[in-house]
C-alpha positions in Angstrom: 29.4 -2.8 16.1 28.0 -0.2 13.7 24.8 -0.2 11.6 23.7 2.1 8.8 21.4 5.0 9.6 18.5 3.3 7.7 18.9 0.3 10.0 18.8 2.4 13.1 15.7 4.2 11.8 13.9 1.0 11.1 14.9 -0.4 14.6 13.5 2.7 16.3 10.3 2.4 14.4 9.9 -1.2 15.5 10.5 -0.3 19.1 8.0 2.5 18.9 5.5 0.2 17.4 6.0 -2.3 20.3 5.6 0.4 22.9 2.4 1.8 21.2 0.9 -1.7 20.9 1.6 -2.6 24.6 0.1 0.7 25.7 -2.9 0.5 23.4 -3.7 -3.0 24.7 -3.3 -1.8 28.3 -5.8 1.0 27.7 -8.3 -1.5 26.1 -8.0 -3.7 29.2 -8.5 -0.6 31.4 -11.7 0.4 29.6 -12.9 -3.2 29.9 -12.4 -3.2 33.7 -14.0 0.3 34.0 -17.2 -0.9 32.3 -17.5 -3.7 34.8 -16.1 -1.9 37.9 -16.5 1.9 37.7 -15.0 2.2 41.2 -11.6 1.7 39.5 -11.8 5.4 38.3 -12.0 6.7 41.9 -9.0 4.7 42.9 -7.0 6.0 39.9 -8.0 9.5 40.8 -6.6 9.1 44.3 -3.3 7.8 42.9 -3.1 10.6 40.3 -3.9 13.3 42.8 -1.3 12.1 45.3 1.4 12.3 42.6 0.2 15.8 41.5 0.3 17.1 45.1 4.0 16.1 45.3 4.8 17.8 42.0 2.9 21.0 42.9 4.7 21.2 46.2 8.1 20.8 44.7 7.3 23.4 42.0 6.0 26.0 44.4 8.6 25.4 47.1 5.9 24.7 49.7 6.5 21.9 52.2 4.6 18.7 51.4 3.9 15.8 53.7 5.5 13.3 51.3 5.1 10.5 53.8 1.3 11.0 54.1 0.9 11.2 50.3 3.1 8.1 49.8 0.8 6.3 52.3 -2.3 7.4 50.4 -0.8 6.3 47.2 0.2 3.0 48.5 -3.2 2.3 50.0 -4.8 3.1 46.7 -2.4 0.9 44.8 -3.3 -1.9 47.2 -7.1 -1.3 46.6 -6.5 -1.4 42.9 -4.6 -4.7 43.2 -7.3 -6.2 45.3 -10.0 -5.1 42.9 -8.2 -6.9 40.1 -7.3 -10.1 41.9 -10.7 -10.4 43.5 -12.2 -10.5 40.0 -9.9 -13.0 38.6 -7.3 -10.7 37.0 -3.5 -10.5 37.6 -2.3 -7.6 39.7 -0.4 -6.1 36.7 -3.4 -6.6 34.3 -3.7 -2.8 33.6 0.0 -2.3 33.1 1.5 -2.3 29.6 2.9 -5.7 28.7 6.2 -4.6 27.1 8.2 -7.1 25.1 11.4 -6.0 27.0 10.9 -5.7 30.8 14.3 -4.0 31.2 13.8 -1.0 29.0 9.9 -1.1 28.5 10.6 -1.1 24.7 12.3 2.2 24.8 15.6 0.6 23.5 17.7 2.3 26.2 18.7 0.8 29.5 21.0 2.5 32.0 21.9 5.1 29.4 23.0 2.5 26.8 21.4 0.6 24.0 19.4 -2.2 25.6 20.1 -5.8 24.5 16.6 -5.9 22.8 17.6 -2.9 20.7 20.8 -4.5 19.6 18.9 -7.7 18.7 16.5 -5.7 16.5 19.4 -4.0 14.8 21.1 -7.3 14.1 17.8 -8.8 12.8 17.0 -5.9 10.5 20.6 -5.7 9.2 20.5 -9.5 8.4 17.0 -9.1 6.7 18.4 -6.3 4.5 20.4 -9.0 2.8 18.4 -12.2 3.4 15.7 -10.9 1.0 18.2 -11.8 -1.8 17.6 -15.4 -3.0 21.3 -15.7 -3.9 22.3 -15.0 -0.4 19.8 -17.5 1.1 21.5 -20.3 -0.8 25.1 -19.0 -0.6 26.3 -20.7 2.6 29.3 -22.8 3.6 27.0 -25.8 3.8 25.8 -25.4 0.2 29.4 -24.9 -1.2 29.6 -28.2 -3.1 33.2 -29.5 -3.6 32.1 -32.2 -6.0 32.3 -29.6 -8.9 36.0 -29.3 -8.4 38.2 -32.0 -9.9 39.8 -34.5 -7.6 42.6 -35.1 -10.2 45.9 -33.9 -9.1 47.3 -31.0 -11.0 50.9 -31.8 -11.8 52.0 -28.2 -12.0 50.3 -27.4 -8.6 51.0 -30.6 -6.7 47.5 -30.9 -5.6 44.0 -31.2 -7.0 41.5 -28.3 -7.4 39.2 -30.1 -4.9 41.9 -30.3 -2.2 42.8 -26.7 -2.7 39.2 -25.4 -2.5 38.4 -27.7 0.5 41.3 -26.1 2.3 40.1 -22.6 1.3 36.6 -23.4 2.4 37.7 -24.6 5.9 39.9 -21.5 6.2 37.2 -19.0 5.3 34.7 -20.8 7.5 37.1 -20.4 10.5 37.6 -16.8 9.5 33.9 -16.0 9.5 33.2 -17.9 12.7 35.9 -16.0 14.6 35.5 -12.7 12.9 36.2 -9.5 14.7 36.4 -6.0 13.2 39.9 -5.3 11.9 40.6 -8.9 11.2 42.6 -9.8 8.0 41.4 -8.9 4.5 41.2 -11.2 1.4 41.5 -10.9 -2.4 39.6 -13.6 -4.2 40.8 -14.1 -7.8 40.1 -16.5 -10.6 37.9 -17.1 -13.6 34.1 -16.7 -13.6 32.0 -19.5 -12.1 34.5 -20.8 -9.6 32.6 -19.8 -6.4 34.1 -16.4 -5.5 30.6 -14.8 -5.0 29.3 -17.8 -3.2 32.0 -17.8 -0.5 31.9 -14.1 -0.2 28.2 -14.3 0.7 28.8 -17.4 2.9 31.3 -15.3 4.9 28.7 -12.5 5.1 26.0 -14.8 6.3 28.0 -16.2 9.1 29.5 -12.8 10.2 26.0 -11.2 10.3 24.6 -14.1 12.2 27.2 -13.4 14.8 26.1 -9.8 15.2 28.5 -7.8 13.0 27.4 -5.5 10.2 28.4 -6.1 6.6 28.3 -3.9 3.5 28.1 -6.0 0.3 27.9 -4.8 -3.2 29.3 -5.3 -6.7 32.0 -2.8 -7.7 29.8 -1.7 -10.6 26.7 -0.9 -8.3 28.8 0.7 -5.6 30.5 3.1 -8.0 27.3 3.9 -9.9 25.7 4.9 -6.6 28.7 6.9 -5.5 28.5 8.8 -8.8 24.7 9.5 -8.4 25.2 10.8 -4.9 28.4 12.9 -5.9 26.5 14.7 -8.6 23.2 15.2 -6.7 21.1 12.5 -8.4 20.5 10.5 -5.2 20.0 11.4 -1.6 21.7 8.3 -0.1 25.1 8.1 1.6 26.8 4.9 0.5 30.1 6.1 1.7 28.8 6.5 5.2 27.3 3.0 5.0 30.6 1.5 3.9 32.4 3.4 6.8 29.9 2.1 9.4 30.2 -1.6 8.4 32.4 -4.0 10.2 33.2 -5.8 7.0 33.2 -4.5 3.5 32.7 -7.0 0.6 33.3 -5.7 -3.0 32.3 -8.2 -5.6 33.4 -8.4 -9.2 36.1 -5.7 -9.1 37.0 -4.8 -12.7 33.6 -5.3 -14.3 32.5 -1.7 -13.8 32.7 0.7 -16.7 36.1 2.3 -16.8 36.1 6.1 -16.3 38.2 8.6 -14.5 35.6 8.7 -11.8 35.5 4.9 -11.4 39.4 4.6 -11.1 39.4 7.4 -8.5 36.5 5.9 -6.6 38.1 2.4 -6.5 41.2 3.8 -5.0 39.3 6.0 -2.5 37.2 3.1 -1.2 40.1 0.7 -0.7 42.5 3.3 0.6 39.9 4.7 3.1 39.0 1.2 4.3 42.6 0.3 4.9 43.3 3.6 6.7 40.3 3.0 9.0 41.5 -0.6 9.7 38.4 -2.1 8.1 38.3 -5.8 7.2 37.6 -6.4 3.4 36.9 -9.1 0.9 37.5 -8.1 -2.7 36.7 -10.5 -5.5 37.7 -10.1 -9.2 38.1 -12.2 -12.4 41.3 -10.2 -12.9 44.7 -11.3 -11.5 46.9 -8.9 -9.6 48.9 -8.0 -12.7 45.7 -7.4 -14.7 44.4 -5.2 -11.8 47.6 -3.1 -12.0 47.2 -2.7 -15.7 43.6 -1.5 -15.2 44.0 0.7 -12.1 47.7 1.4 -11.7 50.2 0.6 -9.1 48.7 2.7 -6.3 45.6 0.5 -6.1 47.5 -2.7 -6.3 49.9 -1.6 -3.7 47.0 -1.3 -1.3 46.3 -5.0 -1.7 49.7 -6.1 -0.6 48.4 -6.7 3.0 45.6 -8.9 1.6 45.6 -12.6 1.8 45.1 -13.9 -1.8 42.9 -17.0 -2.6 43.2 -18.1 -6.1 40.0 -19.9 -7.1 40.9 -22.7 -9.5 39.0 -25.4 -11.4 36.3 -25.4 -14.2 33.4 -23.0 -14.5 30.8 -24.7 -12.2 27.9 -23.2 -14.2 29.1 -24.9 -17.4 29.4 -28.2 -15.4 25.8 -27.9 -14.1 24.3 -27.5 -17.6 
């Protein structure tokens, strides 16, 4: 899975902080022991000097009695451990107590990202979005079907509630079994029917399972792209989109229509498809209305998307 550069930077800062805290506490414990037992310093010097002799010998090409130095080192290590245990301390009391015993909080284990590093990346990626109050309440569990009519629609052959319940179950299964490159969706329907809620619910579940998601309204995405394109911002939103496992574009069609916005919409969707990226695009516009606004080349890119028509009455009006 991929994460934005900003998430990597924050994760590395967190790892560095963990390392520094562990080493700072170890040094505080060392000073505490030295104040009570100054003989520790002599033992430490023996250990240090033995290691230096080996290094000097290798660097100069001179022969070194490695076995004798190793024996000296081992004896000093034993004395150090005895000094600590004799005075009621654990043998490793002077060693940094890293959060991760595998990588010592370096984030790298056996030449690869350590599991602790991946967990931090996932947590930060999730927190980037969880600060939004709307995300916190937009889950599958909080999607309330009572706001959809249970009365059968004669033209459809089923009620809005039955249709939305089936859509809810389908999207929940999609999110729980999500893998990069999985199918894409186009959510269409009038305002206030739950398109944004279910988009965010999918994002919540997908990020919980360790995948990265880029979410944004079409208006905000295009405004940011325009700022970066003309040097008014130092970000790289296109790279963030490229690095995400799932791209969610909300409210397509609400952005101010310009030559740049039309080109940007096509570019975003086309590049995502070419890269095999999973997408969810929501819009108050129908497919035919999208074609009228953006032209055939944009709509043709949506042919491979599964369409979910959100039906019913504006929930926000019902809640009033």
